[in-house]
C-alpha positions as CSV (number, residue, x, y, z in Angstrom):
1,M,0.0,0.0,0.0
2,H,1.2,3.5,-0.9
3,V,0.0,6.9,0.3
4,L,0.8,10.5,-0.5
5,G,1.3,13.2,2.1
6,I,1.5,16.8,0.8
7,D,2.3,20.0,2.7
8,A,1.4,23.1,0.5
9,G,2.9,26.2,2.0
10,G,3.2,29.8,0.9
11,T,6.8,29.5,-0.2
12,K,7.3,25.8,-0.9
13,T,5.3,22.6,-1.4
14,I,6.6,19.2,-0.4
15,G,5.1,15.8,-1.1
16,Y,6.1,12.3,0.1
17,L,5.1,8.9,-1.3
18,A,5.2,6.4,1.6
19,D,4.6,2.7,2.1
20,E,2.2,1.2,4.7
21,N,4.9,1.7,7.4
22,G,5.3,5.4,6.7
23,K,8.7,4.9,5.0
24,V,9.3,7.6,2.4
25,L,9.8,6.1,-1.1
26,G,9.6,9.2,-3.2
27,E,9.7,13.0,-2.8
28,G,8.4,16.0,-4.8
29,R,9.2,19.7,-4.3
30,A,7.9,22.8,-6.0
31,G,7.0,26.4,-5.2
32,G,4.2,27.9,-3.0
33,A,0.6,26.7,-3.4
34,N,-1.5,29.2,-1.6
35,L,-4.9,29.6,-3.3
36,K,-5.4,33.2,-2.2
37,A,-1.8,34.3,-3.2
38,E,-1.1,32.2,-6.3
39,G,-4.5,31.4,-7.8
40,E,-6.2,28.1,-8.7
41,L,-4.4,27.3,-11.9
42,A,-0.9,28.0,-10.4
43,V,-1.8,25.7,-7.4
44,E,-3.0,23.0,-9.7
45,K,0.4,23.1,-11.6
46,V,2.4,22.9,-8.4
47,L,0.4,20.0,-7.0
48,H,0.6,18.1,-10.3
49,T,4.4,18.6,-10.3
50,V,4.9,17.5,-6.7
51,M,2.7,14.4,-7.1
52,D,4.5,13.4,-10.4
53,Q,7.9,13.8,-8.8
54,A,6.9,11.9,-5.6
55,I,5.3,9.0,-7.4
56,G,8.0,8.7,-10.1
57,D,8.2,5.2,-11.4
58,H,6.2,3.7,-8.5
59,D,2.7,2.4,-8.8
60,R,0.4,5.4,-9.3
61,D,-2.5,3.7,-7.6
62,V,-2.1,5.1,-4.1
63,A,-4.6,4.2,-1.4
64,A,-5.0,7.7,0.1
65,I,-3.8,11.3,-0.2
66,C,-3.6,13.9,2.5
67,L,-3.1,17.5,1.4
68,G,-2.4,20.2,4.0
69,M,-2.9,23.7,2.7
70,A,-3.5,27.1,4.3
71,G,-7.2,27.9,4.4
72,A,-8.2,24.4,3.3
73,D,-10.5,23.9,6.3
74,R,-12.8,26.5,4.9
75,D,-15.7,24.9,2.9
76,D,-15.2,27.1,-0.2
77,D,-11.4,26.5,-0.4
78,R,-11.8,22.8,0.3
79,A,-14.2,22.5,-2.6
80,V,-11.8,24.2,-4.9
81,V,-8.9,22.0,-3.8
82,R,-11.0,18.9,-4.3
83,D,-11.8,20.0,-7.8
84,I,-8.1,20.5,-8.5
85,M,-7.3,17.0,-7.3
86,R,-10.0,15.5,-9.5
87,R,-8.6,17.4,-12.5
88,I,-5.1,16.1,-11.7
89,G,-6.6,12.6,-11.8
90,A,-6.4,11.6,-8.2
91,R,-8.7,8.7,-7.8
92,S,-7.6,7.8,-4.3
93,R,-9.4,8.7,-1.0
94,V,-8.4,12.4,-0.5
95,V,-8.5,14.2,2.8
96,V,-7.9,18.0,2.7
97,V,-6.9,19.8,5.9
98,N,-5.4,23.0,7.1
99,D,-1.6,22.9,6.8
100,A,-1.3,23.7,10.5
101,L,-2.8,20.3,11.3
102,V,-0.2,18.3,9.3
103,A,2.5,20.3,11.1
104,L,1.0,19.5,14.5
105,V,0.7,15.8,13.6
106,A,4.3,15.8,12.4
107,G,5.4,17.2,15.7
108,V,3.2,15.3,18.3
109,G,1.6,12.4,16.4
110,D,-1.9,11.6,17.7
111,A,-1.3,13.5,21.0
112,S,-2.8,16.9,21.9
113,G,-0.8,20.0,21.3
114,V,-0.4,23.4,19.9
115,V,1.5,24.4,16.8
116,I,2.7,27.9,16.1
117,I,3.4,28.3,12.4
118,C,5.5,31.3,11.3
119,G,6.4,31.4,7.7
120,T,5.3,33.7,5.0
121,G,2.0,33.8,6.9
122,S,1.2,32.8,10.5
123,I,-1.4,30.7,12.3
124,V,-1.7,28.9,15.7
125,Y,-3.6,25.7,15.8
126,G,-4.3,23.4,18.8
127,R,-5.9,20.1,19.2
128,S,-7.2,18.4,22.4
129,A,-8.8,15.0,22.7
130,D,-12.0,15.8,20.8
131,R,-11.8,19.4,19.4
132,A,-9.6,22.0,17.8
133,A,-9.1,25.7,17.9
134,R,-7.2,28.2,15.8
135,A,-6.1,31.8,15.9
136,G,-4.7,33.7,13.0
137,G,-4.5,32.4,9.5
138,W,-6.5,35.4,8.3
139,G,-4.1,36.2,5.4
140,H,-1.8,39.2,4.8
141,I,-4.5,41.9,4.8
142,L,-6.6,40.8,7.8
143,G,-3.9,39.2,9.9
144,D,-0.7,37.1,9.6
145,E,0.7,38.9,12.6
146,G,4.2,38.0,13.5
147,S,4.8,36.3,10.2
148,G,7.7,36.8,7.8
149,Y,5.4,39.0,5.6
150,W,4.3,41.0,8.6
151,I,7.9,41.6,9.8
152,G,9.0,42.6,6.3
153,R,6.1,45.0,5.8
154,H,6.9,46.7,9.2
155,A,10.5,47.0,8.2
156,L,9.6,48.7,4.9
157,R,7.3,51.1,6.8
158,A,10.0,51.9,9.3
159,V,12.3,52.8,6.4
160,A,9.6,55.0,4.8
161,R,8.9,56.7,8.1
162,A,12.6,57.3,8.7
163,A,13.0,58.8,5.2
164,D,10.2,61.3,5.9
165,G,11.4,62.2,9.4
166,R,8.2,60.7,10.9
167,G,10.2,58.0,12.6
168,P,13.6,57.4,14.0
169,A,16.6,56.6,11.9
170,T,17.3,52.9,11.7
171,S,19.9,50.6,10.3
172,L,17.1,48.8,8.5
173,T,17.4,51.5,5.8
174,P,20.7,50.5,4.3
175,R,19.9,46.8,4.8
176,V,16.5,47.1,3.0
177,L,18.0,49.2,0.2
178,N,20.7,46.6,-0.3
179,H,18.2,43.8,-0.3
180,F,16.4,45.5,-3.3
181,A,19.5,46.9,-4.9
182,A,17.9,50.3,-4.5
183,A,19.8,53.6,-4.3
184,K,17.4,55.5,-2.1
185,P,14.2,54.9,-0.1
186,S,11.9,56.4,-2.7
187,D,13.1,53.7,-5.1
188,L,11.3,51.2,-3.0
189,I,8.0,52.4,-4.3
190,A,8.7,50.9,-7.7
191,E,9.9,47.7,-6.1
192,V,6.8,47.2,-4.0
193,Y,4.1,48.5,-6.3
194,D,5.3,48.5,-10.0
195,R,6.9,45.0,-9.7
196,Q,4.0,43.6,-7.7
197,L,6.3,42.3,-4.9
198,R,5.2,38.8,-3.9
199,H,4.4,37.9,-0.3
200,H,7.3,35.5,0.1
201,A,9.7,38.0,-1.4
202,L,8.7,40.6,1.2
203,A,9.0,37.9,3.9
204,Q,12.7,37.5,3.0
205,I,13.4,40.9,4.5
206,A,12.8,39.4,8.0
207,R,16.4,38.2,8.2
208,A,17.6,41.8,7.9
209,V,15.4,42.7,10.8
210,Q,17.1,40.0,13.0
211,Q,20.6,41.3,11.9
212,A,19.7,44.9,12.8
213,R,18.3,43.8,16.1
214,D,21.4,41.8,16.9
215,E,23.4,45.0,16.3
216,G,21.2,47.0,18.8
217,D,18.8,48.7,16.4
218,E,15.9,49.9,18.5
219,V,13.4,49.9,15.6
220,A,14.2,46.3,14.6
221,T,14.0,45.3,18.2
222,Q,10.5,46.7,18.6
223,I,9.3,45.0,15.4
224,L,10.5,41.6,16.7
225,E,9.2,42.2,20.2
226,Q,5.8,42.9,18.7
227,A,6.0,39.8,16.5
228,A,6.7,37.6,19.5
229,H,3.9,39.3,21.5
230,E,1.4,38.6,18.7
231,L,2.3,35.0,18.3
232,V,2.1,34.3,22.0
233,R,-1.2,36.1,22.2
234,A,-2.6,33.8,19.5
235,A,-1.2,30.7,21.3
236,R,-2.8,31.9,24.6
237,S,-6.2,32.3,22.8
238,V,-6.0,28.7,21.6
239,V,-4.9,27.2,24.9
240,E,-7.7,29.0,26.8
241,R,-10.4,28.0,24.4
242,L,-9.3,24.4,24.6
243,Q,-9.0,24.7,28.4
244,M,-5.5,23.3,28.3
245,Q,-3.9,25.8,30.8
246,E,-3.3,23.1,33.4
247,E,-2.1,20.4,30.9
248,V,1.4,19.4,29.8
249,V,0.9,21.2,26.5
250,Q,3.3,20.3,23.7
251,F,4.1,23.6,21.9
252,V,5.6,23.0,18.4
253,L,7.3,25.8,16.5
254,A,7.1,25.4,12.8
255,G,7.9,27.5,9.7
256,G,10.9,29.0,8.0
257,V,10.9,32.2,10.0
258,F,12.0,30.4,13.1
259,L,15.0,29.1,11.2
260,G,15.9,32.5,9.8
261,L,15.2,34.4,13.0
262,P,16.5,32.3,15.9
263,W,15.9,35.1,18.3
264,L,12.1,34.8,17.7
265,A,12.2,31.0,18.3
266,E,14.2,31.6,21.5
267,E,11.8,34.3,22.7
268,L,8.7,32.1,22.2
269,T,10.4,29.3,24.0
270,R,10.8,31.6,26.9
271,R,7.4,33.2,26.8
272,L,5.0,30.3,25.9
273,P,5.1,28.5,29.2
274,A,3.4,31.4,30.8
275,T,0.3,30.4,28.9
276,A,0.4,26.9,30.3
277,P,2.9,26.5,33.1
278,R,3.5,22.8,32.5
279,G,3.9,23.4,28.8
280,Q,7.0,22.2,26.8
281,V,8.3,24.0,23.7
282,R,10.3,22.5,20.8
283,R,10.9,23.2,17.2
284,L,9.6,20.9,14.5
285,E,12.6,18.9,13.3
286,V,10.9,17.1,10.3
287,E,9.0,18.4,7.3
288,P,5.3,18.9,8.0
289,A,4.6,16.6,5.0
290,Q,5.5,13.7,7.4
291,G,2.3,14.6,9.3
292,A,0.4,14.5,6.0
293,V,1.7,11.0,5.4
294,R,0.5,9.9,8.9
295,L,-3.0,11.3,8.2
296,A,-3.0,9.7,4.7
297,L,-2.2,6.3,6.3
298,A,-5.0,6.8,8.8
299,E,-7.4,7.7,6.0
300,A,-6.4,4.5,4.0
301,R,-7.0,2.4,7.1
302,G,-10.6,3.6,7.7
303,G,-10.6,7.3,8.1
304,A,-8.4,10.0,9.5
305,R,-9.7,11.6,12.7
306,I,-10.1,15.4,12.0
307,P,-11.3,17.2,15.2
308,S,-14.1,19.7,14.8
309,Y,-13.4,23.3,15.7
310,W,-14.3,24.7,19.1
311,T,-17.3,27.1,18.9
């Protein structure tokens, strides 16, 4: 028996073909597959590529597929994704879930826990014995607080304010200009608007914010402090709604920003136990697609257990 587990993120998409024991037999990788950011046709192309790469020369008759994607737990988006999978030719049992769930399963298996995802976007997702709760995941206009995009946008705004004299001077200015190969702050207007800067490209500025903070820049420090505050606030909301304050909560940190900004991961490790004193914090050490494999195996064996949201 073979299954496919796919994690579709804002920056990259990874798929694993695995056997009945969860051993990975094939792997596929492509770019981001976010419906709201990339569009339906682009997502279809990415998923088709990843599935073809992962399956390779193996038997294409897989028993089940689990696809984790941002927003895929909303009915409208789930329907679109299912249509995409049908067009690709997936005849297997398909379970479509939020990408936060596959990351949590990759980190804690079938146990309860809370995952804080901080990549191009951000979301906090928690699961107890019989229900789930989430905070964030509203997208770059309505939310994504603390994410790479959010940090990058605040850095750009700080540079603009400094150029106008509306805000303090910051070492983010030369770093951001160098990132875009721009001569002066006003050149950023063309980079951001005329070139239709993609979300993941803006998120790449986050590394410059960490570097500026490490050198004592106050503006960069305030941006990262606020990012940490927003992520912890989201985690607290999830913990409280699931009534996990007195439990040994497993907090899992996932997403590329925690790799590129180690200070943020360290700060959350310090702050999160305040939301659940017995909580334990660790970084996700494997690809979230491993969690999708686990859910695909459960689906093939009779049905993956997807907890309903707390209301």
